N, C-alpha and C positions, 0 to 999 in steps of 0.2 A: 408583599408590596409589589415585587416585580411580576408575579403571576397576575395580579390585578391589572397592572399597566399593560401587560401583553395579552390580556383576555384569555388566560389559561386557567381553567377551573381546577382548583385543588381542594379536595374534600378533607384530606388529612395529610399532615406532614409530621414525621418524627425523625429526630436526629440523634444518633448514638455516637458519642465521642469516646475513643479509646486512645490510651497513651502508654508508651513503654518507657520505663525509667529503671535505673539501678539505684536502689535506696542507699547503697554504700556512699554515694556522692552526697546525699542529703545529711548523712550522719558523720561525714568527714572521714570515712574509712576508705583508704586507698585514694589514688589521685584520679577520681572519676567525676565528671560534671554532675551537678545536682539536678539538672533539668531533664527534659524528655529527650529520648534518642529518636523517637518516632511518634507521630500523632496521626490518627486516622479518624475519619468520620463516615458513618453509614447513614444514608438518607433513605427513608421509606416514604413513598408517596402513594396516596389513593386518589385517582383522578380518571375521568373519562377521556382526557387529552391524550394525544399521541406521544410516544416516547420521544420523538424529535422535539415536540413543543416543550415537554417537561425538561429535557436536557438543556434546551435554550434558556429556560427560566433559571435553572440551577447554575448554568455557566455565567449568566449575567449577574445573578445574586452573589455568587462566589467572587467574581471580579470586583465587586463594589462593597464587599463585606469588611468592616473594620476588624472583626475577629480573625478572619483568614489573613488579613494584612499583617497583624501582629506576628504571626508565625512565618510569613514569607520574607520579611526584611528585618534587619536590625532595628531596634528601637532605642530612643534616648530615654534612659531611666534616671530619675533624680530622686534622691531621698531628702525630705524636709523633716526636721526634727524640732519638736516643741517640748521642752521639759518644764513641767510646772512643779516647782519645789514645794514640798509640804513641810510645815513646821512641826517639830516633835513636841 
């Protein structure tokens, strides 16, 4: 979307996401957080545009990404539960 708005041609974009975690936290072994300790993403771009133009697109896209935002700031998390009782 941002590449189109900025007139930067992108012929191919691939994103690889990598995360570090200690599974002991997920299984309740030791006092370790269950979540990720680090998250990285690798962007591969095929484009005739300059590196400067591509970096501008990526910087703007990242600044407005709801997915990046989830990792950058604390979120409000709410659980809603609906139990439907079954008759025996």
